[in-house]
C-alpha positions, 0 to 999 in steps of 0.5 A: 522378598522381591521376586521377579515374575517370569514374563511370558514370551511375546507371541508374534503372529505372522502377517497375512499375505495380501495380494499386491495392489496396484496403486492408482495414481494419486493426483495432487492438487497444487496447494494455492501459494500463500499470498506473499507481500510484494517485495520492496524496491530500494534505491540507495543514496548516490544513485541518480535516476533520469526518467520515470519510476512506475510500478505497483510495488512498494518503493523506498527512494533515498536517491535523486529522481529527475522524473515522475514517480507512480508506485503503490507505496512510496517512502522518500528517504531523508537523503532523497530528492525527487523533481517531478510529480509523485503519485502513490496510495500511501506515502511517507516523506522524509526528504525533498520533493519538488512537484505535485504529490498525490496520495490517499495518505501522506505523512511528512516527517520532521526532515521533509520538504515539499515544494508543490501541491499535495492532494490527499485524503489524509495528511499528517505533518510532524514538527519541523516538516516544511510544505510550500504549496496547496493542500487539496483534499480528495473529493469522492464523487457522490453515488449516482441516484438509483432509479425507482421503478414505482415512481408515480410522478417525476420529482424535480431535480435537486438544486445545485449546491456550491461544493464546499471549498477544499482546504486550500491555502497559498501560504507556506505550511510549517508544522511547529 
């Protein structure tokens, strides 16, 4: 009924002998390193820094800083206290800052207390955040007018206009 077919043995042909070639040295181009995010520096509770903290990195402070802070991104932890001016691209504040704050983006969380002016492009405050000082919005300079090559007659300069006042308030700000 079922019969096994006889399989023919595999015929293996010998490989042809090829003369050995001297391999040319291969020059490997180093692959570009992938862009790594800058590491976060964290300073824990119980530490006191007397002096300035400066660098173009992300820093998480949960300690006491008696000096100025100028970093790329700053997170002020709930146990932090900074006594000095603070400058950063983006800033999250959970703790206490006594001094001027300058950043493009500032976010005050419910446990935040700031005693000083805040200069910003964007400012957000959660309920419970306390802020004693002025809110000053960045002013971007107007682009310089481009000279025109085909201008027949000089045009009179535009009359100076009063700049709109920044959102300044000498009063306490508390988000409710």
